[in-house]
N, C-alpha and C positions, 0 to 999 in steps of 0.2 A: 745284482744279477747273479743267478746260480751258476756256478762253474761245475762242469761235468767231466769225468774221465772214465773211459771204458777200461776195465781191469779184469784179468783172469786170476782167481785166487790160486796162489802157488802152494805146492805141498810144504815148502819151507814156512809158509804163513800159518800152518795148521797144527793142531795138537794131535795126540795119538789116536783120536777118534775121527780125524780128518775134517774137524771143524776149525774155522778161523779162530786163532788165539786172540784173546783180548789185547795182549801186548802188541800183536801184529796189527790189529785194528788201529790202535793209537798211532803207530808208526805210518800207516797209510793216510790217516787223517792229517798228520803233520806234513806228509808228502804233498797231498793235493792242495792244502792251504798254501804251502810255500810255492807251488807251481803257479797258483793264481796271483799271489802277492808279488812274485818275481816279475811277472809280466807287466806290472804297473809300478815297479820301482820301490816296493815295500817288502821285499822278501828278506830272508835271513842275511844274505851278503849285503844287500843295500842298507839294512839297518846297522850291520857291523861297521860300515864306514862312518856312521854317525855315533857309534859307540852305544847303540840301542839294541834291545832285544824284545821279542814277543814272549810273554810268560803267562801261561794259563792259571787261573785261580780256582775255576769250578767247571765241572762237567755234569750233565744230566743225560743219562743213556736210557733208551727204550729199545729192547731187543725183541722183535716179533719172530724172526727166525734167523739162525746163524748160518752164514754162507759156508759152503763146503769146498774142499779142494778141487780145482779145475773148473769151478763154476765161473761163468761170465757174469760180472756185475757192473754197475755204474756207481762210481764214487762221486759224491756231490759236496759242495761247500758253498756258503753264501754269507757275506758280511751282513749283519742285521743292524748296525748302527753303533753309536758311541755316546758317552756323556763325559763329564769332566774327570771321571775316575776310570771307567771301564770301557772296553770294546766287546762287542757281542758277535758271535759267529755260530752258525749252524752247520752240521754235517749230516750226511746220510749215505746209506748203502741201499741200492735198489737192484732188482733184477733187470735184466735187459728188456723185459716187457713193462717195466715201470712200477712193479710192486715194491712198496717199502719194506725193507727188511730191518733196518737199524736207523733210528733217528737220535741225533745228539744236539743238545744246546750247550753252549760254552760261554765262559766269561774270561776276559784277558785283560792284563795290564801291559803297558810298555815300560821297560826297565832300563834305567841308565846303568850300563854294565860296569862302569868304573866306580860309581858311587853306590851301586846296588840300591838305588831308590827309584820309586815310581816317577814317570814322566807324564804330565797331563796330556791326554790326546787332544789335538787341535784340528780344526778344519783345514788349516794349511798343510799340516803333516799328512792327513789322511784323505785329502781331497780326491786323489785318484780312486779311492775305494768307496767311500760314502760321502754324500754331499751335505747331509744334514747333521748338525750337532744336536745333542741332547735328545736322541732317539732312544725311546725306552725299549731295552732288550728284555728278553724273558728272564724274569727273576727266578733264581734257583735257590731251593730251600738250604738254609745253613744247618749244619749238624753240630751236635754237642758230644763231647767225649763221655764215655761211661766212667763210673766210679772204679770199676774193676773189670778184668776180662778173664776168659777161661783158658785161652791158649796164647803161646808166644813163639815166634821164630826170630832168629838174629841173623843179620847179613852184613857183610863188609861192602862198603861202597868202593868200587874199583874204577880204574882209569876208563875202562870200556863202558862204564855207565854214564859218562859225561857226554854232553852235546856241545854244539858250537856256541852256545850262550855261556859255556863254562860252568854249567850246573847239571844236576842229574836229570837224564832223560826221563820224562814222565812215565813212559812205558814200564820203567822199573818198579814204580810204586805199586802197579797192578800185580806184578810178579810177587813182590814182597807180601802184599796183602792176601793173595789167594793160595800161595804155596803152603802155609801151615795147615790149611784144610785137609790136605792129604790127597793122594791119588785116587782112593776109593771114592771119596766125596766128589771129586772133580770129574770122575768118569760117570757118576750117577746124575749129577746136577749141572745145569748151565745157568748163567745169569739171565734173568728176565728184565731186570732194570737195575740201575746203578746210579748213585749219587756220590760224588767225590769232591772234596775241597782241599786245596793246597794252602797251608798257612805259613810255613817257614821252610827255607831251602835246606836240603840235606847237603852236606859237604863231603868232598872227596876224602877218603880215608877213614871216615867215621864208621862206627858200628850202628846199624839200624835195628831197632826192635819193632817187630810187627806183632801187634796185640789184636786179638779178635775174640768175639763171642758169637756163637751160632745158637739161634733159637727157631725152632720149626724150620721154615724154608727162607730164612733171612739171616744175614750175618752183619755185624758191625765191626768196623776195623779202625785201628789207630796206628799211625807210623810215628815213632819217637826216635830222636838221636840227641845225645848230649844233654838229656833232661828236658828237651823242648818237644812240643807237639808239632809235627811236620805236616800231617795229613790226616783226614778223617774220611771214611766211606761207609755207605750203607748199600748192601747188595741184597736183592730179592732173587731167589733161586726157583727153578722149576726142574722137574724130572726130564732127563734127556730122553728124546724119542729115538729109540734104538733103530727104528726102521729107516731113518734118515742118515744113519751113519754107515761106514764101510762094514 
């Protein structure tokens, strides 16, 4: 069943053009999913009592229009099933009239926080959420790293970057990936679609290298730390409609 939450976009959620930040969108998605899960005993606090955590492995975003500051929207989320490896969840942002602005498909694993190993989803564990095992969720395309990249930025992983699962909040990856594009680019273009996969955890105190290549109106990204590939992303961009901004 789809879970809905009315929300007014706050100015603290927005970039200098008054549009919802990508990193803020990720935090809102985590907020609404945890609200739903907490109501049925599967939220972050509930899982922590079992030494478990929800960890996303892939997102696929489609952006029809970016919400703006003070706009009233409806945030949505819905569990789409699970198999013996993954759990699937959709997210959305709609206008109050029901127009779809953003749609997101995602794939998750359940992690044993002590051993840092995947736990097999079971009907017993997830019965309050979905009743059927082996439901086929939407498969998300896997990305491959490029042989070389054109740009690079480096960032230190700070204490404030960590979440309650004791790993880096996923919103930080989007900041690391887009920041090297520069202010001029980010004020002229906005994401139209985005694929991202998370392969290895970034650890507290590490230096992160954000590698990227821009070609026409797309960019390919890789996050690396300690010589390991942590995440890959492909972003397709479109020109910002200046009339919709402040």
